[in-house]
Every structure is written in structure tokens, then in C-alpha cells.
C-alpha positions in Angstrom: 8.9 16.9 19.6 10.2 13.6 17.9 8.0 11.4 15.8 9.0 7.8 15.3 7.0 6.1 13.6 4.1 6.7 11.1 1.2 4.4 10.6 -0.9 4.9 7.1 -4.4 3.2 8.4 -6.7 1.9 5.3 -9.9 0.7 6.0 -11.9 -2.0 4.8 -15.2 -4.2 5.4 -13.7 -7.4 5.4 -10.7 -8.1 7.5 -10.3 -11.3 5.8 -10.1 -10.8 2.6 -8.3 -7.4 3.2 -5.4 -9.7 4.5 -5.3 -12.1 1.9 -5.1 -8.8 -0.8 -2.3 -7.5 1.5 -0.3 -10.1 1.4 -0.4 -10.8 -1.8 0.4 -7.3 -2.4 3.2 -7.3 0.0 4.5 -10.9 -1.0 4.4 -11.8 2.8 1.7 -11.6 5.9 0.9 -9.0 8.3 3.9 -8.6 10.8 1.5 -7.7 13.9 -2.2 -8.8 14.3 -2.8 -6.5 17.8 -6.5 -6.6 17.6 -9.0 -8.8 16.2 -10.0 -6.1 13.5 -6.6 -5.0 12.7 -3.6 -6.1 10.4 -0.1 -4.6 10.5 2.4 -4.4 7.9 6.1 -2.9 8.5 6.9 -1.4 5.2 10.1 0.6 5.9 12.2 0.9 9.3 9.6 2.8 11.1 6.6 2.7 8.5 4.0 0.8 8.7 0.1 0.2 6.5 -2.5 -0.4 9.2 -6.0 -2.2 7.7 -8.8 -2.1 9.9 -12.3 -2.5 9.7 -14.4 0.6 9.2 -17.2 0.1 7.1 -18.2 3.5 7.3 -14.6 4.9 5.6 -13.7 1.9 3.6 -12.9 2.4 -0.1 -11.7 5.8 0.6 -7.7 5.7 1.6 -5.1 7.3 -0.6 -1.6 5.7 0.0 1.5 6.6 -1.9 4.9 4.2 -2.0 8.0 5.6 -3.6 9.8 2.3 -4.7 13.2 2.3 -5.9 12.3 0.7 -9.0 8.9 0.9 -10.6 9.1 -1.8 -13.2 10.4 -4.4 -11.1 7.8 -3.8 -8.2 5.2 -3.6 -10.9 6.4 -7.2 -12.0 7.2 -8.7 -8.9 3.4 -7.9 -7.5 1.7 -9.4 -11.2 3.5 -12.4 -9.7 1.6 -12.9 -6.7 -1.5 -12.4 -9.0 -2.2 -8.4 -8.8 -2.1 -6.0 -11.5 -1.2 -2.4 -11.5 -2.6 0.0 -14.0 -0.3 1.4 -16.4 2.5 3.6 -15.4 1.9 7.1 -15.8 4.6 9.8 -17.0 3.9 12.7 -13.9 6.4 15.9 -13.8 10.1 15.8 -13.9 10.6 12.0 -14.5 8.1 10.4 -12.0 5.7 7.9 -12.6 3.2 6.6 -11.2 1.2 2.8 -11.3 -1.9 2.7 -9.0 -4.1 -0.5 -7.9 -7.4 -0.4 -6.0 -8.2 -2.7 -3.1 -11.1 -4.9 -3.1 -12.6 -2.1 -1.2 -11.3 1.0 -3.4 -9.0 2.2 -1.7 -6.1 3.2 -3.8 -2.7 2.3 -3.8 -0.1 4.9 -5.8 3.4 3.4 -6.7 5.7 6.3 -7.4 9.0 5.4 -9.4 11.9 8.0 -9.8 10.6 10.2 -6.5 13.1 12.6 -4.7 13.0 14.1 -1.8 13.8 17.6 -3.7 12.5 18.7 -7.2 
């Protein structure tokens, strides 16, 4: 069995507000709008973030993104009007910085990520 794509689903209450916020976060609008209640951003070759209306689950998602340079990434997001929390040293050189979307879903950006520790 082969898994070709991973799609992380983020439940939100208001798709219009969420599309604006995630467009600021990713620095561009959605790559795909396959349904009226769904917007998608391709964030890696085979990884997607799907933002969808689901009022019952809104605010409960946790997403982690491993980035190549946490400092540069935080600065770029800041230029687009969003502010990530302070950088936290985790363990073995890994650093974390989080942000919550308007519904309270938590997105954490990871610097120093590696496959083996």
C-alpha cells in the first residue's frame, strides 16, 4: 500500500475569515477550492492543509509544520501581519513557535526538526 498525499484538515466556523487568515499565513491564496465549504493549500509536494467549515470541531485542530529556518519564517509571517508566539527551546536543538487561527486551532512551526534524534 502506498500513501501518496497527506491532507491535514482544519475545522473552522467562518470560511471567508479563515481563507483570509490562512492566505496571510501562507503568503498566498488557496491552491484549490473543490467545494463551497473547503479551501486547500499545498504546503509540500504531497502535503495539503484543508480548511473546512465544521462548527462542532472548530478550534480543536493541532498542526505542526517543520520549517527550514524558524527565524526567517517567523519574520516572513510577521510581514504579512500575523505574529507567532515566542520561540521555545524544546529538546535536542528543536525550537517551537506557535500561532492560533481565529477559531483557536493551534499551528506550531518547528525549527531544527529532523527525522532521527
